[in-house]
Backbone as a ProteinNet text record, in pm:
[ID]
protein_1_A
[PRIMARY]
MKERTVGFYEVVTVKDGEGMRMPQPLDWDATLADLSRVPVSGRTFESDSQLVGTITTHHMQDHLLLHRVKDPGEWLSVMNWDTGDLRELEQNAHEGYLDTSVICFLPFGNVVGIMQGSRSAPSHRALEAWLNGIGLFPSTQFEVRPVVAHAEIERLKTATGASRVEIKLMANKMGALSERRGGLARTIRVAGESYGEISVTMIISVPRGKALREHREMLLADLEEISDVVTGAELARAKLVYSDPGGPERTHLVELVEHNITAKRRVPATDEEGNSIRIVSAVDAILGAAAEHEDALRLAVDAGDT
[TERTIARY]
1701.2	1671.8	1548.3	1561.8	1472.6	1359.7	1220.3	1112.3	1084.5	1030.6	1014.8	878.5	816.7	658.2	660.7	582.4	540.6	414.3	409.9	288	231.1	116.3	47.3	-40.7	-11.8	-56.3	-108.1	-217	-281.3	-230.5	-197.1	-170.6	-296.3	-347.6	-439.9	-435	-511	-478.4	-560.8	-517.2	-578.4	-641.4	-786.5	-845	-930	-910.6	-987.9	-972.6	-832.3	-795.1	-844.9	-902.7	-956.1	-891.9	-848.2	-786.1	-893.4	-859	-960.4	-908.7	-958.3	-912	-908.7	-815.5	-793.7	-874.7	-941.3	-1029.1	-942.9	-820.4	-736.3	-598.4	-501.1	-390.4	-301.4	-211.7	-100.9	-1.4	62.5	173.4	288.5	295.2	411.5	546.7	517.3	628.5	716.2	646.2	695.4	753.5	693.1	750.3	866	879.6	1017.2	1125	1083.5	1187.9	1224.4	1159	1205.5	1270.6	1234.9	1318.9	1453.3	1475.8	1612	1719.5	1672.8	1744.1	1782	1710.8	1721.1	1818.8	1908.2	2013.6	1974.3	2068	2042.5	1980.3	2021.3	1953.4	1811.7	1753.4	1610.5	1539.5	1601.2	1535.9	1557.5	1603.9	1624.3	1528.1	1472.9	1393	1407.2	1431.1	1467.4	1371.2	1317.5	1210.8	1251.2	1205.4	1256.6	1393.2	1399	1517.1	1561.9	1646.7	1694.9	1661.5	1540.7	1505.8	1563.9	1614.3	1666.9	1591.4	1560.8	1506.1	1582.8	1614.7	1679.1	1604.8	1619.4	1560	1643.7	1601.1	1646.6	1567.8	1615.9	1556.9	1579.4	1466	1454.3	1360.5	1392.8	1327.8	1250.2	1332.5	1297.1	1178.5	1171.1	1049	1137.8	1113.9	1166.3	1095.2	1172.8	1108.2	1192.2	1115.8	1177.5	1253.7	1370.1	1452.7	1429.3	1373.9	1351.2	1464.3	1549.4	1657.5	1621.7	1663	1671.1	1832.4	1883.1	2026.2	2053.8	2143.8	2182.4	2240.1	2223.2	2276.9	2415.4	2507.4	2632.6	2678.9	2617	2657.9	2603.6	2548.4	2533.6	2670.2	2658.7	2811.5	2781.5	2849.3	2835.8	2962.3	2963	3070.3	3073.1	3180.4	3183.1	3282.2	3239	3319.1	3349.4	3461.4	3480.5	3490.6	3366.7	3330	3450.7	3553.4	3635.8	3744.9	3776.3	3897	3846.4	3728	3682.8	3735.9	3800.6	3845.8	3736.5	3723.8	3626.7	3691.5	3607	3632.5	3514.6	3545.5	3465.1	3437.4	3298.2	3274.2	3238.1	3311.7	3285.9	3246.5	3138.2	3078.4	3179.2	3202.2	3248.9	3159.4	3199.2	3107	3028.3	3108.5	3050.4	2976.6	2970.2	2912.8	2814.2	2710.2	2635.2	2573.3	2552.6	2499.7	2350.5	2290.7	2144.8	2056.6	1934	1843.1	1748.2	1727.5	1662.7	1528.6	1424.1	1292.4	1300.6	1223.6	1192.6	1056.1	1020.8	881.8	872.1	757.2	684.8	561.3	538.9	419.8	351.2	216.8	147.9	59.1	53.1	-27.9	-170.5	-232.9	-364.5	-389.1	-488.5	-538.9	-447.6	-306.6	-225.1	-190.7	-164.7	-138.6	23	102.4	239.5	256.3	358.7	406.7	531	538.4	671.3	722.2	853.7	921.7	1044.2	1035.9	1129.5	1272.2	1382.9	1509.8	1547.6	1491.9	1523.8	1409	1396.8	1288.4	1284.6	1414.5	1427	1423.2	1401.5	1400.7	1266.2	1257.2	1145	1012.5	919.4	787	686.8	557.1	465.7	459.5	462.5	464.2	576.1	686.6	813.5	791.4	727	687.8	597.7	523.5	410.4	488.3	577.2	643.7	742.3	792.1	894.6	817	712.1	647.6	609.5	549.6	500.7	605.7	725.7	832.7	907.5	930.7	1007.7	911.5	793.1	688.1	698.6	675.7	698.4	560.2	467.7	329.4	307.5	366.1	341.3	169.2	155.8	15.9	-53.8	-15.2	-93.5	-46.1	-124.4	-89.8	-123.5	-39.4	-59.2	-82	-159.5	-164.6	-142.3	-63.1	-37.8	-82.5	-201.8	-274.5	-276.9	-284.5	-280.3	-401.7	-383.2	-500.1	-561.2	-694.4	-776.8	-857.5	-853.8	-947.9	-1076.6	-1176.3	-1322.9	-1375.6	-1436.2	-1511.3	-1628.1	-1608.7	-1687	-1833.3	-1894.8	-1988.6	-2113.8	-2137.8	-2249.2	-2229.1	-2122.9	-2110	-2175	-2191.5	-2252.4	-2390.9	-2462.6	-2612.3	-2618.2	-2535.3	-2520.3	-2464.3	-2397.1	-2324.6	-2407.5	-2379.6	-2483	-2398.5	-2285.7	-2224.5	-2108.7	-2030.1	-1885.5	-1813.1	-1695.4	-1598.6	-1502.4	-1478.4	-1386	-1399.7	-1386.2	-1432.6	-1292.8	-1241.1	-1118.6	-1172.5	-1174.4	-1208.3	-1121.6	-1088.5	-1001.4	-1096.1	-1152.5	-1234.8	-1164.6	-1172	-1114.8	-1218.4	-1185.3	-1270.8	-1390.5	-1356.4	-1461.5	-1581.3	-1560.9	-1682.2	-1758.9	-1723.6	-1793.9	-1924	-1953.9	-2081.3	-2187.7	-2144.2	-2237.3	-2287.1	-2244.6	-2290.8	-2387.4	-2406.8	-2491.3	-2602.3	-2697.2	-2810.4	-2821.1	-2701.8	-2697.1	-2680.5	-2752.5	-2759.2	-2693.8	-2648.8	-2578.8	-2438	-2395.4	-2268.5	-2145.7	-2099.3	-2007.4	-2019.7	-2130.4	-2150.7	-2134.5	-2219	-2195.5	-2061.9	-1977.2	-1845.8	-1752.9	-1776.8	-1686.8	-1710.8	-1861	-1902.3	-1859	-1880.2	-1820.5	-1673.7	-1604.8	-1451.5	-1430.6	-1511	-1496.6	-1537.2	-1664.2	-1698.9	-1626	-1537.9	-1462.7	-1331.2	-1259.6	-1127.3	-1123.2	-1241.6	-1243.7	-1184.3	-1113.8	-1093.5	-971	-1037.7	-924.6	-961	-869	-913.4	-925.5	-1014.7	-1019.6	-1005.7	-918.6	-893.3	-942.5	-1024.4	-1105.9	-1108.1	-1066	-1056.3	-1152	-1251.7	-1358.1	-1317	-1302.7	-1289.8	-1381	-1461.7	-1548.4	-1492.4	-1438.7	-1387.7	-1504.2	-1448.7	-1548.2	-1628.5	-1727.4	-1802.2	-1949.3	-2048.1	-2177.9	-2215.8	-2160.1	-2232.8	-2205	-2126.7	-2110.7	-2165.2	-2240.7	-2308.9	-2400.5	-2475.5	-2564.5	-2453.9	-2346.9	-2251.7	-2190.6	-2172.9	-2120.9	-2237.4	-2353.2	-2476.4	-2495.1	-2476.4	-2497.7	-2388.5	-2268.6	-2158.7	-2177.7	-2217.5	-2259.8	-2366.3	-2477.7	-2580.2	-2537.9	-2455.6	-2406.3	-2304.4	-2227.7	-2152.6	-2238.9	-2348.7	-2440.8	-2503.4	-2533.7	-2583.8	-2497.5	-2383.6	-2299.5	-2202.9	-2268.2	-2189.8	-2165.9	-2258.3	-2252.4	-2144.9	-2111.1	-1991.1	-1878	-1855.1	-1722.7	-1681.7	-1733.9	-1694.4	-1613.5	-1638.5	-1561.4	-1445.9	-1425.3	-1325.2	-1182.3	-1086.4	-944	-922.3	-967.9	-955.2	-1081.6	-1138.7	-1243.1	-1228.4	-1223.7	-1222.9	-1301	-1355.7	-1424	-1420.7	-1406.9	-1405.2	-1537.7	-1615.7	-1761.4	-1769.3	-1878.3	-1916.7	-2012.1	-1999.9	-2108.8	-2129.2	-2282.3	-2312.6	-2380.7	-2342.4	-2382.7	-2487.7	-2605.4	-2695.6	-2614	-2612.9	-2556.7	-2407.7	-2332.1	-2185.5	-2131.2	-1987	-1923.6	-1920.3	-1899.8	-1895.2	-1779.4	-1787.3	-1650.7	-1653.1	-1535.6	-1499.4	-1465.9	-1459.8	-1430.2	-1373.2	-1266.1	-1212.2	-1257.6	-1337.3	-1365.3	-1305.1	-1269.9	-1240.6	-1356.7	-1388.6	-1508.4	-1484.9	-1353.1	-1309.8	-1213.1	-1252.9	-1132.4	-1000.3	-911.8	-762.9	-674.6	-559.9	-463.2	-403.6	-388.5	-322.6	-192.1	-135.1	28.2	60.5	206.4	235.1	388.2	408.9	546.8	611	743.7	819.6	971	1020.3	1172.6	1261.7	1339.6	1419.7	1583.5	1635.7	1774.1	1865.1	1977.1	2049.6	2162.5	2208	2322	2291.4	2352.7	2347.3	2460	2452.5	2559.3	2690.6	2730.9	2875.9	2895.1	2792.7	2809.4	2787.3	2729.8	2702.7	2564.4	2559	2423.8	2321.9	2213.3	2068	1946.6	1979.6	1875.5	1764.4	1819.7	1721.5	1617.2	1698.2	1620.6	1517.8	1574.4	1499.9	1361.8	1403.1	1272.9	1195.6	1231	1133.9	1064.1	1124.3	1032	940.5	977.1	888.4	767	783.3	671.9	584.6	642.5	552.7	481.3	569	476.9	373.1	405.2	295.2	166.3	193.5	116.8	27.5	78.9	20.1	-89.2	-35.9	-103.9	-237.9	-225	-344.5	-411.3	-373	-442.5	-587.2	-663.3	-795.8	-853.1	-777	-831	-788.2	-672.5	-619.1	-691	-740.4	-826.8	-965.7	-1018.1	-1146.6	-1148.2	-1034.2	-1018.4	-1009.1	-961.3	-925	-1025.4	-1106.7	-1209.4	-1150.6	-1031.4	-997.1	-1026.8	-1143.3	-1217.3	-1126.2	-1157.2	-1139.4	-999.5	-912.6	-791.5	-816.4
-842.5	-743.4	-763.5	-734.3	-766.2	-692.1	-733.2	-651.6	-596.9	-487.2	-424.9	-364.7	-356.5	-322.7	-152.8	-114.2	13.1	19.1	66.5	79.6	226.3	238.5	374.4	385.2	505.6	517.1	651.3	699.2	810	861.2	981.2	1063.7	1123.5	1098.4	1139.4	1198.7	1287.4	1338.5	1252.8	1258.5	1174.8	1277.1	1244.6	1318.1	1204.3	1238.5	1152.6	1012.5	982.7	849.2	776.6	865.8	802.8	882.3	809.6	894.2	959.4	1076.8	1160.4	1213.9	1183.4	1239.5	1394.7	1463.9	1612.7	1664	1789.1	1827.2	1871.7	1889.9	1951.8	1880.7	1877.5	1823.6	1927.7	1873	1989.5	2001.7	2121.7	2167	2092	1972.9	1893.8	1947.7	2024.6	2047.1	2166.9	2242	2365.3	2295	2195.9	2137.5	2070.7	1989.6	1923.4	2031.2	2122.2	2239.7	2303.4	2316.4	2364.3	2276.4	2155.9	2054.4	2023.4	2036.8	2017	2130.3	2243.4	2317	2320.9	2207.9	2180.8	2093.8	2121.3	2043.5	1882	1808.2	1642.3	1640.7	1697.2	1670.3	1705.7	1796.7	1835.7	1739.3	1654.6	1553.8	1421.4	1390.8	1282.9	1241	1130.4	1095.8	947.4	911.2	785.9	742.4	609.6	545.1	406.5	298.9	168.5	168.7	250.3	271.6	414.4	451.3	592.5	609.1	711.5	753.5	872.2	879.1	1015.9	1036.1	1167.2	1196.4	1275.8	1256.5	1366.4	1383.9	1462.3	1520	1503.4	1425.2	1428.8	1487.2	1546.7	1635.3	1571.8	1518.6	1476	1510.9	1559.2	1651.2	1769.1	1833.1	1968.8	1941.6	1808.8	1793.8	1727.3	1782.3	1715	1594.3	1487.9	1365.5	1336.2	1251.3	1207.6	1072.3	1067.9	943.6	928	823.5	786.8	680.6	700.6	600.1	542.1	418.5	332.4	336	408.9	388.7	257.7	173.1	42.9	65.4	-49.4	-26.8	-58.1	18.6	10.3	-134	-213.1	-354.4	-454.7	-402.9	-511.8	-558.9	-666.6	-700.2	-680.5	-594.7	-580	-597.8	-661.4	-709.2	-685.2	-653.3	-638.2	-732.2	-808.5	-903.3	-854.2	-877.2	-847.4	-981.1	-974.5	-1095.6	-1151.2	-1074.5	-1115.6	-1195.7	-1137.1	-1200.5	-1279.5	-1263.5	-1326.2	-1256.4	-1146.6	-1067.2	-1036.4	-1041.2	-983.8	-879.4	-784.6	-646.4	-624.5	-615.4	-594.9	-431.7	-375.9	-229.6	-206.1	-109.5	-65.7	85	118.9	245.8	340.7	454.5	545.5	644.8	701.9	833	925.7	925.4	1040	999.1	850.7	804.6	679.7	653.9	537.8	466.5	348.9	271.7	274.1	293.3	310.4	211	181	110.1	213.9	225.2	332.4	323	376.5	370	525.2	528.1	647.2	662.5	787.6	832.9	942	936	1044.7	1083.7	1225.2	1248.4	1304.1	1265.1	1300.1	1428.7	1483.2	1613.7	1603.5	1502.7	1487.5	1406.9	1424.6	1341.9	1313	1390.6	1347	1201.8	1153.8	1033	1013.5	929.5	876.3	756.7	742.2	623.2	597.3	447.6	412.6	303.5	305.4	187.2	164.5	35.7	17.9	-43.3	-4.3	-60	-197.4	-234.6	-377	-401.7	-525.8	-577.8	-481.6	-433.3	-371.1	-222.4	-181.9	-24.6	28.8	154.2	220.2	189.5	144.7	121.2	235.7	214.3	341.5	361.1	260	291.4	377.8	331.4	425.1	574.8	600.5	746.6	799.9	728	777.7	831.8	742.6	768.6	866.8	910.8	1002.1	1138	1137.4	1262.4	1313.7	1236.5	1270.4	1322.9	1248.1	1255.1	1395	1435.9	1547	1669.8	1651.7	1756.4	1818.3	1777.5	1836.8	1930.1	1932.7	1995.3	2027.5	2116.4	2116.9	2106.8	2038.5	2033.9	1927.2	1890.2	1779.1	1648.2	1553.3	1406.3	1338.6	1259.8	1196.6	1040	977.8	840.2	813.9	709.9	677.7	542.8	517.7	400.5	382.6	228.3	198.1	268	281.8	319.3	199.6	183.7	74.8	102.4	16.1	29.5	-5.6	90.1	62.9	-65.3	-125.2	-228.3	-171.3	-190.6	-93.7	-199.8	-269	-350.4	-286.1	-159.7	-96.2	-67.7	-69.6	-49.5	-181.1	-278.2	-393.1	-351.7	-265.5	-240.2	-165.7	-79.7	16	-54.7	-166.3	-215.9	-305.3	-318.3	-393.5	-523	-549.6	-683.6	-704.5	-794.1	-823.3	-900	-828.4	-895.8	-1005.1	-963	-1044.8	-1069.3	-1174.1	-1190.3	-1261.2	-1227.5	-1310.6	-1293.3	-1425.1	-1467.6	-1556.6	-1535.4	-1640.2	-1642.8	-1757.5	-1794.5	-1921.2	-1888.2	-1999.9	-2104.3	-2211.9	-2304.9	-2285.9	-2189	-2168.9	-2090.3	-2024.8	-1960.9	-2036.6	-2170.6	-2239.4	-2273.9	-2291.3	-2324	-2202.6	-2092.8	-1996.3	-1997.6	-2090.6	-2093.7	-2223	-2279	-2410.7	-2399.9	-2294.6	-2251.3	-2165.1	-2133.4	-2045.7	-2138	-2095.3	-2173.5	-2121.6	-2015.7	-1938.1	-2014.4	-1971.8	-2042.3	-2041.6	-1917.4	-1898.7	-1971.3	-1969.6	-2028.4	-2188.2	-2239.2	-2384.9	-2421	-2366.9	-2393.9	-2393.9	-2293	-2293.8	-2407.7	-2414.7	-2532.9	-2671.2	-2702.1	-2833.1	-2856.7	-2749.2	-2755.5	-2798.4	-2730.8	-2747.4	-2900.9	-2937.2	-3079.1	-3190	-3146.1	-3254.4	-3262.4	-3191.2	-3173.2	-3147.9	-3110.3	-3106.5	-2963.3	-2953.8	-2842	-2753.3	-2707.4	-2627.6	-2471.5	-2401.8	-2241.3	-2263.5	-2186.1	-2168	-2042.8	-2046.3	-1929.2	-1937.4	-1845.7	-1870.5	-1743	-1749.3	-1625.5	-1679.3	-1584	-1617.5	-1484.9	-1492.6	-1361.1	-1398.6	-1295.6	-1302.9	-1197.2	-1247.7	-1148.1	-1069.3	-945.5	-842.5	-898.2	-808.4	-851.6	-874.7	-809.6	-815.7	-951	-1039.6	-1198	-1245.2	-1205.1	-1232.2	-1156.6	-1065.4	-977.6	-1042.3	-1145.4	-1215.3	-1300.3	-1331	-1404.8	-1305.7	-1188.4	-1083.2	-1045.7	-1037.5	-1005.2	-1112.4	-1237.4	-1361.5	-1371.1	-1329.2	-1330.1	-1232	-1110.1	-1024.1	-1067.7	-1116.5	-1177.8	-1288.6	-1359.3	-1465.3	-1410.1	-1292.5	-1220	-1156.6	-1095.3	-1028.3	-1113.9	-1258.9	-1336.5	-1367.4	-1379.8	-1413.7	-1296.2	-1180	-1031.8	-1038.3	-1087	-1104.2	-1185.9	-1294.1	-1385.3	-1327.7	-1268.7	-1229.6	-1107.9	-1032	-935.5	-987.6	-1130.4	-1167.1	-1264.4	-1261.3	-1346.6	-1298.2	-1368.6	-1315.8	-1226.7	-1236.5	-1162.1	-1178.3	-1048.8	-1032.3	-926.9	-936.5	-791.1	-839	-744.5	-764.3	-638.2	-669.6	-569.4	-580.3	-445.3	-429.5	-361.5	-380.8	-321.2	-234	-130.1	-7	36.1	36.5	61.4	197.9	295.9	424.5	429.4	463.3	467.4	522.7	454.6	527.8	543.2	483.4	494.3	347.1	359.6	219.3	187.9	44.2	2.8	51.4	71.5	101.9	31.2	-3.2	-93.3	-21.9	-62.9	-26.9	-135.2	-146.3	-242	-200.2	-299.2	-259.3	-370.5	-326.4	-407.6	-450.7	-582.7	-612.3	-654.6	-630.8	-667	-553.9	-500.3	-417.7	-471.5	-373	-425.4	-314.4	-340.7	-234.8	-220	-93.3	-52	-74.4	-157.8	-170.5	-188.5	-220.9	-235	-286.8	-377.4	-433.3	-356.2	-341.3	-255.1	-305.2	-304.9	-343.7	-199.5	-219.3	-96.3	-101.9	-60.2	-58.3	-11.4	-59.4	-14.9	67.5	39.6	109.6	141.6	243.8	273.6	181.2	200.7	145.3	177.2	284.2	307.4	267.9	207.2	132.6	236.1	361	465.8	417.7	464.4	426.2	502	462.5	546.9	472	404.1	327.9	430.9	544.4	656.2	712.3	758.1	810.2	706.7	585.3	472.6	432	438.8	423.1	533.8	662.8	780	759	724.1	711.7	605.7	492.1	358.2	414.3	479.5	521.5	606.7	716.8	818.7	749.5	642.8	587.8	498.8	429.5	333.5	431.7	533.5	638.3	675.1	708.7	777.3	658.9	531.5	407.1	394.7	410.9	378.4	514.3	615.3	758.2	734.6	693.5	685.7	617.9	504.3	419.8	480.9	557.1	630.3	736	811.6	916.9	894.1	793.1	732.3	684.2	630.4	553.9	671.4	789.3	886.6	1008.7	988.7	1086.4	1235.7	1218.9	1333.5	1375.2	1327.4	1395.4	1348.9	1410.4	1374.2	1417.4	1399.4	1420.9	1568.7
-922.3	-831	-756.6	-619.2	-520.9	-513.6	-507	-506.1	-374.6	-353.7	-234.9	-225	-111.6	-96.2	-65.9	-132.7	-108.5	-23.3	97.5	179.4	179.6	181.1	190.7	317.2	404.8	523.8	537.1	621.9	638.3	770.1	762.5	900.1	949.5	1066.8	1141.9	1282	1334.5	1463.1	1565.3	1681.7	1786.4	1872.9	1898.4	1984.2	2090.7	2203.1	2308.3	2281.9	2255.1	2205.3	2081	1989	1867.4	1741.3	1653.8	1522.3	1455.9	1418.6	1350.5	1218.6	1104.8	984.4	979.5	951	918.4	809	819.2	698	584.1	609.1	499.4	497.3	404.4	425.3	484.3	575	637.1	528.7	547.5	444.9	472.9	418.5	429.1	365.9	262	178.1	263.9	329.3	394.9	527.4	595.9	708.5	694.1	566.7	541.5	513.9	449.8	414.1	519.8	644.7	763.2	846.3	835.3	904.4	846.9	710.9	669.9	730.4	807.2	865.4	1016.2	1054.8	1203.9	1236.8	1333.1	1371.1	1396.6	1385.8	1400.7	1539.4	1627.2	1776.2	1773.7	1690.4	1675	1582.7	1522.2	1425.1	1480.9	1603.2	1671.6	1798.2	1801.3	1899.1	1952.3	2066.2	2108.9	2210.4	2155.5	2235.2	2274.6	2197.9	2190.9	2117.9	2011.9	1936.1	1913	1882.7	1819.5	1698.5	1673	1522.5	1492.2	1368.6	1314.9	1184.2	1150.3	1019.6	957.3	841	732	613.2	531.9	420	282.8	196.4	51.7	-36.8	-142.1	-267.3	-390.4	-452.8	-582.6	-667.1	-771.3	-865.4	-803.7	-721.4	-661.9	-571.3	-517.5	-408.7	-294.7	-163	-47.3	-5	40.9	91.7	226.5	313.8	426.8	417.7	483.8	524.3	671.3	703.7	850.2	899.7	968.1	991.1	1155.4	1168.5	1306.1	1309.5	1409.7	1444.9	1515.4	1438.5	1495.3	1631.2	1728.1	1852.7	1830.8	1913.1	1908	1947.4	2013.9	2065.1	1947.4	1851.8	1723.4	1643.9	1623.1	1552.5	1387.5	1323.2	1193.5	1131	1014.2	948	784	703.6	565.9	506.8	417.8	347	201.6	140.3	17.3	-71.9	-165.3	-227.9	-313.9	-378.5	-458.2	-386.2	-257.3	-179.8	-66.6	-10.1	101.5	230.2	218.5	355.3	430.8	550.2	636.7	729.5	748.1	829.2	926.1	1046.9	1132	1148.8	1145.2	1150.7	1311	1350.1	1495.5	1475.9	1558.8	1577.7	1669.9	1632.2	1740.2	1780	1860	1944.8	1843.3	1727.8	1630.9	1503.4	1508.4	1395	1429.1	1337.2	1362.7	1219.7	1228.6	1141.8	1135.9	995.3	1018.8	919.7	980.2	883.8	836	701.5	648.5	572.7	590.6	511.8	452.9	307	241.8	246.7	273.5	302.8	209.4	136.4	51.3	99	122.3	142.8	11.6	6.7	-123.3	-114.5	-213.9	-215	-163.8	-118.3	-110.2	34.1	93.3	206	342.5	344.2	447	446.9	309.6	262.7	259.6	303.6	293.9	216.2	136.9	80.2	150.3	202.8	297.1	222.2	195.3	141.5	239.9	312.9	416.4	331.7	381.5	307.7	372.3	479.6	527.9	643.7	682.4	780.1	900.1	943	1068	1056.9	926.9	893.8	961.2	993.1	1061.5	979.8	1034.3	991	1016.8	977.3	989.9	1127.3	1222.9	1377.2	1416.9	1375.2	1386.3	1344.3	1232	1179.8	1290.2	1336.8	1421.2	1536.8	1607	1717.7	1690.7	1580.6	1549.5	1538.2	1462	1455.1	1582.9	1672.3	1796	1890.2	1883	1954.8	1944.6	1835	1796.9	1808.7	1807.4	1824.6	1699.5	1576.5	1461.4	1454.8	1506.5	1515.9	1662	1738	1872.2	1910.8	2017.7	2070.7	1987.4	1881.1	1797.1	1829.9	1834.8	1849.3	1724.1	1677.3	1521.3	1560.9	1460.8	1448.1	1301.9	1274.8	1132.5	1108.2	1042.2	999.4	838.3	828.2	682.1	622.6	498.1	412.1	347.8	375.8	329.3	218.3	121.6	5.6	33.6	-14.3	1.9	-72.2	-14.2	-86.7	-194	-319.4	-392	-444.4	-350	-394.6	-432.5	-398.1	-461	-620.5	-684.1	-823.6	-895.2	-832.5	-917.5	-953	-869.3	-907.5	-1023.2	-1052.8	-1187.4	-1306.3	-1304.1	-1400.1	-1496.2	-1628.9	-1730.1	-1741.8	-1697.7	-1721.1	-1640.9	-1653.7	-1591	-1687.8	-1732.4	-1830.8	-1774.5	-1632.7	-1566.2	-1405.1	-1369.5	-1207	-1163.4	-1049.3	-968.4	-833	-770.2	-633.4	-579.5	-467.4	-369.9	-259.4	-241.8	-134.4	-34.8	95.5	166.6	215.8	272.1	299.1	397.5	489.5	596.9	525.7	423.9	357.5	261.8	238.6	137.9	174.1	299.3	349.6	343.3	302.9	264.6	115.4	37.2	-96.8	-111.5	-15.8	-6.7	-67.9	-56.7	-119.8	-269.1	-285	-414.5	-530	-636.6	-761.7	-886.3	-889	-988.5	-1040.9	-1150.2	-1199.5	-1123.7	-1071.6	-983.3	-857.2	-784.4	-663.7	-674.9	-799.7	-811	-842.7	-924.8	-963.3	-836.1	-766.4	-617.2	-535	-524.2	-434.5	-468.2	-601.8	-654.8	-626.6	-644.8	-584	-456.7	-386.4	-241.7	-192.4	-265.2	-234	-293.6	-387.3	-460.8	-381.7	-327.7	-267.8	-133.4	-55.3	64	127.7	238.8	303.2	224.8	130.5	31.4	22.8	-22.7	-66	-218.3	-271.9	-431.7	-484.8	-586.9	-663.7	-790.3	-848.2	-976.3	-1039.2	-1180.5	-1262.7	-1393.8	-1405.9	-1532.5	-1625.1	-1743.8	-1817.8	-1930.5	-1972.5	-2111.3	-2188.1	-2322.3	-2413	-2457.1	-2525.5	-2562.1	-2710.8	-2728.7	-2843.3	-2825.1	-2902.5	-2889.6	-2884.6	-2939	-2921.6	-2793.3	-2709	-2574.1	-2465.4	-2512.3	-2406.9	-2302.1	-2363.1	-2263.2	-2153.6	-2190.8	-2099.4	-2006.1	-2029.2	-1942.4	-1846.2	-1904.3	-1800.7	-1714.7	-1772.1	-1667.1	-1548	-1590.9	-1510.7	-1386	-1449.6	-1327.5	-1244.4	-1288.1	-1215.5	-1115.6	-1155.3	-1073.2	-952.1	-990.3	-888.7	-805.5	-831.2	-737.4	-644	-700.5	-596.7	-474.4	-510.2	-393.6	-321.6	-371.9	-330.5	-159.5	-111.6	38.5	87	2.7	40.7	12.2	-110.7	-172.9	-103.2	-21.4	70.8	182.6	211.7	332.6	276.1	136.3	58.9	90.9	66.9	75.2	-29	-148.2	-281.7	-367.3	-381.8	-499.7	-554.7	-704.7	-779	-916.6	-980.2	-1095.7	-1193.7	-1329.7	-1415.2	-1462.9	-1443.2	-1455.9	-1602.1	-1656.1	-1790.5	-1788.4	-1820.4	-1832.2	-1978.7	-2013.4	-2166.2	-2145.1	-2225	-2247.8	-2364.3	-2359	-2493	-2605.5	-2708	-2843.4	-2826.3	-2719.3	-2706.7	-2680	-2681.8	-2663.6	-2519.8	-2491.7	-2366.6	-2296.6	-2167.2	-2095.9	-1961.3	-1917.5	-1808.4	-1697.3	-1575.1	-1454.3	-1359.6	-1332.1	-1225.1	-1077.1	-1007.3	-868.5	-762.8	-649.7	-529	-467.9	-430.8	-371.5	-212.3	-174.1	-57.1	-1.6	135.1	185.1	205.9	154	182.2	188.1	237.3	262.9	132.3	97.3	-48	-53.5	-124.5	-118.6	-274	-291.5	-449.7	-428.7	-506.1	-515.3	-624.8	-595	-712.1	-697.1	-813.7	-823.2	-803.5	-711.1	-695	-703.5	-813.5	-852.2	-742.1	-682.9	-599.1	-653.7	-765.6	-836.5	-987.6	-1025.2	-1180.2	-1262.6	-1394.9	-1469.9	-1444.3	-1380.9	-1335	-1193.3	-1133.8	-990.5	-874.5	-916.1	-809.9	-738.9	-621	-544.9	-583.8	-631.7	-661.2	-576.3	-481.6	-400.7	-362.8	-302.2	-256.5	-353.1	-474.4	-573.5	-659.4	-655.8	-693.3	-617	-501.9	-383.1	-419.2	-421.3	-438.6	-564.2	-686.5	-788.8	-796.9	-734.8	-712.6	-630.5	-543.6	-420.8	-514.6	-572.5	-636.9	-758.5	-838.4	-970.3	-899.3	-782.4	-731.9	-677.5	-616.6	-597.8	-701.9	-820.6	-930.8	-988.8	-969.1	-1031.2	-946.9	-792.3	-731.5	-671.2	-734.1	-675.9	-669.5	-756.2	-734.2	-630.3	-595.5	-484.9	-357.1	-354.4	-245.4	-197.7	-304	-276.3	-212.4	-295.8	-252.7	-95.3	-53.8	75	166.6	152.8	252.7	234.5	144	124.5	68.6	-30.4	-71.7	-202.4	-253.3	-377	-497.5	-621.5	-738.3	-756.9	-858.3	-897.7	-981.2
[MASK]
++++++++++++++++++++++++++++++++++++++++++++++++++++++++++++++++++++++++++++++++++++++++++++++++++++++++++++++++++++++++++++++++++++++++++++++++++++++++++++++++++++++++++++++++++++++++++++++++++++++++++++++++++++++++++++++++++++++++++++++++++++++++++++++++++++++++++++++++++++++++++++++++++++++++++++++++++

């Protein structure tokens, strides 16, 4: 079963050529419900390609399917894998073949989750063109941009230790470690000196337990020493430890590099009886990924707490 990517994007308005975050979420539920009653012509926009929106309902919630209509000149065929028979597909005037993306509007921050059914299926740029092209909200111009996770570097200052650090640093960043003397910097620097122009991926994990408290404190101190370097790394995350007086230690996973929030999910295409379930599977995958990343998504779009 192939893994597919769920990407998260924010719908913002455009004023004076600049994308501006909206203070409140739009009523996407009502908008999709209204759109389901619009004729196909009112849900179709043609630019570089023809885009058509349809509404699907799953667990009593509406979601958007955005389709790219394949060009009638594209050569499409179907093969029977049992017999090897080949059949050409021809479009007629009343039908069209589609590349489809599944789009879920989340209930906060005008955030959408998108899963493309194929590489040529509509992207977030196509969603932007379609929203503006059909005039879904008259007199409003939209931009659809990736949701970028904040680098939570400030959290290092309030932690008491680090139980796990994961860093991927490219060769062009190694020079910034030349004057650093901490364990993390020294380990990465030695690897670079030993093997030349390499990237280094390093994971250090310190088990729980009072006996290793000093080790977690040392790992945090070493991470703080190179915090200005890791913000420019390919990957940098840490599980920070916080100690409450009289209470147990608690941990919090932080991202130390800004990055687009995405998730990989396996999406079944058929059920045990061979019936197609790819759309509902995609919806479930998007909503599941959204729930898993909700804290990061809310933080990224200033949507407040859950």
